[in-house]
ROLUM-964761 format. One record per atom (N, C-alpha, C): y, z, x. Coordinates in pm, whole numbers, plus 50000, padded with zeros to 5 digits. Atoms other than C-alpha are relative to their C-alpha. Example, Ala and Ser with C-alpha at 12.3 -4.5 7.8 and 13.67 -1.06 7.14 Angstrom:
2
498815000050089;495505078051230;501205000050090;498814999449918;498945071451367;501095007349923;
//
This chain:
328
499004990549993;442923047612952;501205001049912;499205000850099;445673056812734;501474993450042;498745004749968;449243041612709;500935008950048;499104992349946;451713054712934;501394991750037;498755007549980;455433042212941;499954986149987;500055014750038;454543010012775;498814992150066;500955005149913;451623004213010;498625002049953;501404996150033;448003002412915;499174995250129;500725001549886;445633003313229;498555002449977;501164997750000;441983002413255;499014991850093;500715006649894;438922991013462;498734995349902;501055007150084;436522965913277;498505005250095;501254997649942;432642970313345;499804992150133;500235007349880;432742943313605;500735004550133;498774994449899;435592962513808;501104993150006;498615006950004;438302939513704;501065010749957;498884990850033;441552958413690;500954991249871;499135006350124;443182949613336;501145009749978;498694992850041;446872959213297;500634992049896;499005007850092;448582950612983;501275007649995;498564995349977;452322953512995;500684995349856;499065006250117;454982951812717;500604987650049;499315015049971;456422917012685;501185001050074;498605000949921;459742926912852;499685004950163;500334999549855;457762937013181;499964988750063;500285010049926;457812914113454;499215000350121;500914996749891;455562928913702;499195012449964;500964988450012;452822953813751;500495010450084;499514987749930;454162988513857;499335011449958;500874989550038;452023018513841;500235012650093;499614987549913;452853055513952;498615004050073;501034995849927;450783073814191;498735004949911;501094994150096;449023091913892;499324989249943;500685010650064;448173060813727;498944994350080;500835007949917;446603044814012;498855011650026;501134990349984;444643077314066;499024999449899;500794999250130;443343076313716;499314985250004;500705011449992;442513039013759;498684999150078;501165001049903;440263042814066;499225015449985;500814989950008;439223079613950;500115009150111;499764991349908;440583099014227;501155008750004;498904988250031;442903128914284;501344992750087;498745004749939;446543121014378;500305002850168;499904998649867;446063135514719;499314989150086;500625010849929;443543108314826;500864987249991;499215011149986;446033082314716;501205001350071;499054996249891;448763098214908;499494996250154;500605001349854;446583097815227;499684985150016;500255014449975;445633060915171;501314991650028;498455006349987;449433050415107;500555003350130;499514997549876;450273067815419;499534990850118;500615006149893;447713050615638;500444984249999;499655013850024;448593016915468;501474996750073;498425002449932;452303019015592;499865004650133;499954997749842;451453034815937;499324989250055;500475011549918;449263006316025;500834988749986;499225009150014;451802982115905;499174989049911;500865008150079;449312966915658;501274994349884;498905002950104;452222966915396;501365005750036;498824994449974;455892975615403;500445007449891;499514991950102;457193004915195;501144995549905;498805004350075;460432989315109;499624987849900;500295009650093;458792958414948;498855003149909;501134996950085;455982974714776;500115012649909;499844988450069;457393008014636;501544999549947;498825001550066;460093010714387;500265013549922;499554987950046;462053043114273;500534999749883;499404999750146;462833047313888;500215012449966;499474988750049;464673075613733;499315001049868;500804997550123;462453089713445;500395014949952;499624988650043;463243118713208;498685007349949;501054993850060;460493143513137;500135014049933;499834984550084;460153175612905;499245009150073;500384986149937;459503209813065;500325009249927;499594989250100;459363233912801;500994994849900;499195005150069;462513230012616;501234991550065;498945008249905;464443213412910;499454983750013;500245013649947;464743175712986;500395000250135;499924998049861;464383172713345;500094982250058;499905015449957;465423137813513;499305001450157;500525000549857;463353129613828;499884986350053;500245012649958;463053099214049;498394997950024;501295003249977;459413086114044;499724988650080;500315011349926;457823062614278;499034991749922;500805009450066;456103031714141;499364988950085;500765009649901;453533010514334;499724985049944;500155014250049;453502970814310;498424998150008;501415004950004;450372950914268;499514998250145;500425001249860;450072944014651;499425013650046;500354986449961;449842981414714;498755005149919;501044996050090;447502988514413;498674994250051;501295004149960;444952964014552;499545006650131;500284994449860;445242976714917;499385015549986;500504986350017;444643011514792;498604999549933;501365001750045;441552998314597;499084997250082;501115003949880;439962985014914;499815012850088;500324987349868;440123021115102;499475012149904;500404987050067;439553046014813;498375001249989;501414995850022;436033061014795;499495004849861;500424997250132;434923061714430;499084989249946;500755012350071;432543043114196;501074988749947;499145008650067;435483028414015;500664990650091;499535008549881;436993014514359;498834992150045;501025010849953;433533001114463;499954988949892;500345011050102;433142982614127;501394990850016;498675008949977;436842968714198;499654990550115;500025007649897;436052958514541;498654987849986;501175010650036;432772939814405;500744988449943;499335011550104;434862921614150;501084992050073;499035007449913;437602913514388;499644990950098;500785007449914;435372901514655;499384986249953;500625010650065;433692878314400;501174990249948;498925009150023;437142864214281;500454993850138;499645005149877;438132858714639;499174988450034;501005008749953;434862839814714;500184988949894;499865011950107;435352818614389;501304990950041;498895007249975;438752810714490;500154989950139;500275006849860;437892800714866;499254987349983;500925012650007;434932776514759;500534992849903;499375010250091;436472762514441;501274994649992;498605005149999;440102761714531;500785008049869;499174996650106;441062780114210;499335012049933;500754990750080;440222810313984;500624999749864;499805000050153;440342813513619;499985014649918;500004988750096;441132843513377;499564994949874;500365006750123;439102833013103;500395007349865;499484991450115;440422861612871;501374994049949;498715003350026;443822850912909;500094985149980;500065015350035;443012812212899;499725000649839;500384999750146;441412820412557;501115004049924;498974994350097;444382839812425;501134990149995;498965011049991;446762813112544;499914988049945;500465014450039;445052782812430;500644997249855;499505004350125;446162785012071;501504999150029;498635001449979;449712790712195;500454986250074;499685012449907;449472758812426;499824989449876;500155008650117;448022740012093;501294998649918;498694998550055;451132751611913;501054994750056;498845007049925;453512741112176;499954986049991;500185015350015;451972706112173;500324994349853;499775003550133;452292705711781;501655000549992;498704997450018;455942718411810;500744986850052;499635010649955;456592689012041;499964987749907;500365012150087;455122664211813;500944999549870;499315000350150;457162675811508;501334994650029;498615009449957;460252659911699;499914986949925;499955015450049;458902626311555;499734998349874;500685004350127;458242609411252;498634997649982;501175000950011;455002608411097;499354986650037;500695013149962;452562580011226;500704996050126;499565003449887;454402580911571;499184998850111;500995003849901;453092568211896;499705010650114;500294990149908;453502600312086;498855010149955;501234989450034;450202621612087;500085010550084;500134986949935;449072652912230;500114997950146;500005001849860;448582638312584;501495000550021;498575001949961;452232625812581;500875012649993;499084987550017;453592658812442;499705009250108;500264991449872;451672677212742;500814995450111;499235004449871;453572656312988;501575008349979;498694993050013;456792669412834;500055015050012;500054986849992;455782703612804;499705005050160;499964998349855;454902701713176;501365000250065;498655001449952;458402691813232;500945010949979;499124988750056;459782720213037;499545014150056;500694986849973;457502745413206;500875011750043;499234990449945;460192764713382;500955008749908;499084993350111;462672770513071;499504995949877;500685003350100;460272766212791;500875006449875;498994996450103;462102767812450;499314999149869;500695000350145;461392772612084;500624988049935;499745009350072;461322742111871;500195002849854;499934995850122;461512761111553;501084994149920;499265005350088;463042740811283;500934989150082;499265010949912;464392717111568;501255002449976;498704995950021;467572735911555;500864995650141;499245006049871;470172716411800;500835011050043;499324990749918;471932749911876;499265004450107;501124994749908;468822757312100;500174991650138;499955009649870;469742727612334;501405002450085;498715001249926;472392725112592;501114989449936;498985011150048;475622707312508;500754994250122;499535008149884;476662698412867;498925002850116;500864998849882;475182694713219;500775007850086;499514990349883;476032711913572;500694991050089;499625006249874;476852683013784;501444990949975;498885009149993;480332669713833;500574995250143;499635003549869;481102648314125;500404984849983;499665016049999;482662613214201;498874991850055;501225008949949;480342584414223;500844985349951;499665016450020;480872543514211;499044992949962;500955008450039;478992523813990;500564988549928;499325010150057;479692488713865;498814993149872;500925005750103;478062470913552;499134986850073;500905011449933;477022441413798;498805005550096;501134994649926;474852466514011;499055004549906;501184993650121;473102478713679;499364986049965;500755013150062;472422441113554;499294994650119;500845005649896;471242430913896;498755007550020;501164991649982;468922459213913;498994997249887;500895003250117;467532450413554;499464986950006;500575013049963;467242414313671;498895000450092;501164997149917;465082426113979;498835006249922;501424993250093;462872447713720;499534987849963;500675011450078;462292415313520;499174991150089;500595006949909;461402396113815;498685004850051;501234991849929;458882422813959;498874999849873;501014999150128;457212425813585;499384988149986;500475011750017;457042390213559;498824994250092;501065004849878;455282383913886;498805006449970;501224993050017;452732409013797;499354998549874;500525003050137;452212397513449;500125009749906;499724988350080;453432427713279;501014996849894;498985001450098;456052412713057;500104984449960;500045013850049;456932380312853;501464994750040;498695005249958;459932355512917;501215006449922;498934994450070;461762374012630;500495013550053;499554988549937;461922405312833;501305000350061;498854997349936;465352416712919;501184991549972;499135008450041;467242389212743;500785007049886;499194992950084;470272404212585;500194992849844;499725004450118;471012401212220;501534994049972;498645004550013;474662397712262;500405001250164;499445000849874;476552388512577;500545014350049;499254988749930;477522419012811;499495013349933;500324987650063;475472445712609;499815010250088;500214988549912;474372465812885;501345004450061;498684998149941;477922462413042;500685010849895;499384992250092;479262476912721;499475015649987;500674987349994;476782505812711;500465008050116;499494992849869;477622516813071;501295002649996;498474996750002;481252513112998;500365011449920;499824989950096;481032533912703;499725017150067;500214987149948;479382564212905;500855001650114;498894995449898;481942561913180;501424999349948;498625002650030;484962558012979;500795013849990;499204990249984;487862582712984;501244999149902;498724997550076;490782596112769;501085008950047;498924991149957;493992608812901;499525008350134;500414996349881;492382613213244;498635009149999;501044992250022;489422632213100;498734990649969;501395006950045;485802617813100;499685004349870;500684997250142;484102613612740;499045008050037;501214994749967;481082626412900;500275009350135;499504995349867;482162651313176;499015001150115;500954994849906;478952659113339;499154985350031;500815010949973;476512633613524;498704999649898;501194997550073;473782648913321;500144993749851;499615005350115;475602639812997;500014984549999;499985014049985;476192604813103;498754992149998;501035005149983;472812600113193;499175000449857;500654997150135;471292615012859;500584987849902;499615009450096;473522590912659;499754985150050;500455013649967;472772559912870;498584998749975;501345001250050;469092566612796;499954998549855;500175000050156;469562571212428;500644987449953;499415013350050;471992541112384;499124989850031;500725009449964;469902519912564;498714996849943;501165000250071;466772526812378;500364997649842;499774999050154;468292532112022;500814988049952;499365010850028;470712504012038;499574984950000;500665011949987;468392476612119;500924987850048;499005008649938;470632457712360;498924986250027;500775010849981;467542434812430;499074994449891;501055005750094;465352411312238;498455007650025;501384991449982;462202427312415;500225008950114;499754990549883;461842456912655;500955011349999;498804993250018;464372480012536;499465015350074;500534985149947;462152512312613;499914999250145;500255000849848;461212501412962;501224997650070;498775001949939;464702488813037;500865015050004;499474986750020;465932523612913;499785009250093;500484988849907;463692542713116;500274997250139;499755004949891;464362521813413;501535003250047;498634996249976;468172525213370;500205014350009;499894984950003;467912563013317;499765003750147;500354994449848;466172569113666;501084990550084;499185007449903;468282541013832;501285009150017;498604991150001;471472562113723;499835012650054;500404984649940;469962595513818;499864998450151;500005002849863;469082580814151;501404996050070;498755004849955;472452564514214;501115011650014;499014989050005;474262596414130;499495014050088;500474990349905;472092617314345;499295011749940;500634987050057;470252641714092;498654997149949;501335001950039;467042624414063;498975010050069;501164993249924;463932648014128;498694993049962;501165007750032;460982625114156;498795008149980;501224992149996;458582653514192;499735005149852;500164996150130;459212666013826;500174987449899;499915009850088;460362632613684;498934991650011;501055008749978;456942618213677;500024988049900;500225012750090;456202582113533;499515004149854;500694997250110;454102598613263;501115007949896;499084991750068;456742624513160;501284991449934;498945011850014;459402595213183;499524992449866;500385008850092;457382573812945;500135008649867;500004992950109;456812603012704;501525002349935;498494996450045;460502611512680;500444986249935;499345011850058;461472574412633;499314995049856;500735002350129;458872571412339;500825010049915;499644991550106;460182602612184;501594997749964;498435004550049;464002589812199;499734987149897;500365011650085;462682556212058;499635003049853;500454999150149;460882569911736;500885011649943;499194987950080;463482598111674;500934995349907;498975002950104;465752597811359;501204997150059;498715000749938;469092584011435;500955011949967;499184991050035;470652614011252;499665011850087;500344989249897;469012636211524;500594996450150;499285006449877;471142618411791;500285012150115;499454988149920;472832651611913;498945010050053;501124991849963;469572671511922;499214992050106;500685008449926;467782643112102;500624999950149;499075001349879;470682642212378;499865015550051;500204985949919;470342680012419;498805001650050;501534999449958;466532676212463;500004994750136;499765008049874;467432651612752;500655008650087;499264992649910;469992674212895;499025013550045;500824989849951;467482704812893;498824994050071;500925006349892;464802681613078;500674998950131;499075004649865;467502672013330;500165013850082;499754986649933;468182711413390;498875004850050;501094994849951;464502717513418;499364991550134;500465006949889;463652691013665;500505004750134;499644994649881;465692707813924;499735015350018;500384985949993;464262744313849;498394998450058;501495000549953;460992741614072;499815014150056;
//
C-alpha cells in the first residue's frame, strides 16, 4: 500500500499487519479509508462494523477514535476537514469482524500469535528484533567507550546499565557532559551523622567477614576519619546554601568520592556501593526494583575505572541513573 501522510501500511502473506510510521509518530492511527484498504473492503463495511463495535460496548469511541484536522486539495481550493482516525484496538476489532480474504488471513495470523503468547508467555517480532539488534550492540559499545581500554566492565555489565537507563536512553556520542543532568529533583530535610555511616560500614565488614567474602584489611581507613570527611564534604553549606542542593547530587558525589578517593586500604568499591545505597535509603529515594545489585556493581566499576578528568561527566551519569530509577 502506498505511503499516506507519513504512514505505510500493508498486510504480509502471513496475514500480519505491518505498519511503518514516521519516527515522530507515537502510536498507530489509521483513517477509515486506510483500514478499508488494509482489509480490502469498502468504507461502508468498515462503518457498519465500527457502529456495531460501539453499540455492543466492545470498545468505547472516546478512547479509540481521534479527530484531526487535515487540509485537502479539491480543484484549486484547499479544504480543511476534521477526519476520524482509528487506534490499534479498534483496527484489530474491525479485523475480527470483516468478511474478506485479507481479514481472514489477519485473523489466522492473530490467532496464531495469541496462542503463542498464552502457551509461551511471550511473543517475538523477529523482524523488529533483527532490526534493533545492531542498535542494541551499538548501545552496549557506547557505554563501554566511557571506560579506558582494558577495563573490567564488559558487555554484560554494560547491559545492566542500559536496562537502568531504559526509560530515558541518551546518546553517548563524544561522551559530551552537556547531555547529562547537572542537578537532581529532591530537596528535603534529613538527619544523618558520620557515626551512623561508620557504624553501618562496620556492620558490613562483620557480615562479609563472617561469610568469608573479605580480608582483615577490608574497611581499614588510610587516614583517620576519612569517611567522616567525605560525608562532611557532601553535606557542607556556605551562606546557608548547600554545596550540593539536592539529595541526588549528594548521593552521586558520595559514591564518586568514596570510590575514587580510596579512603580504605581495601574494599573501596564495595564500600562505595554500600554507602551509596545506604544514603539513598536513609533519605527515602531508593528504588530497589530498578537499583539491582548487578546494575549497582556495574555503575561502581564504571566510576572506579573512569578518568579523573571526567568527574563531572561521571557525576552527571549517576544523576541520570537516579532520575531513571524513579521512572517506571
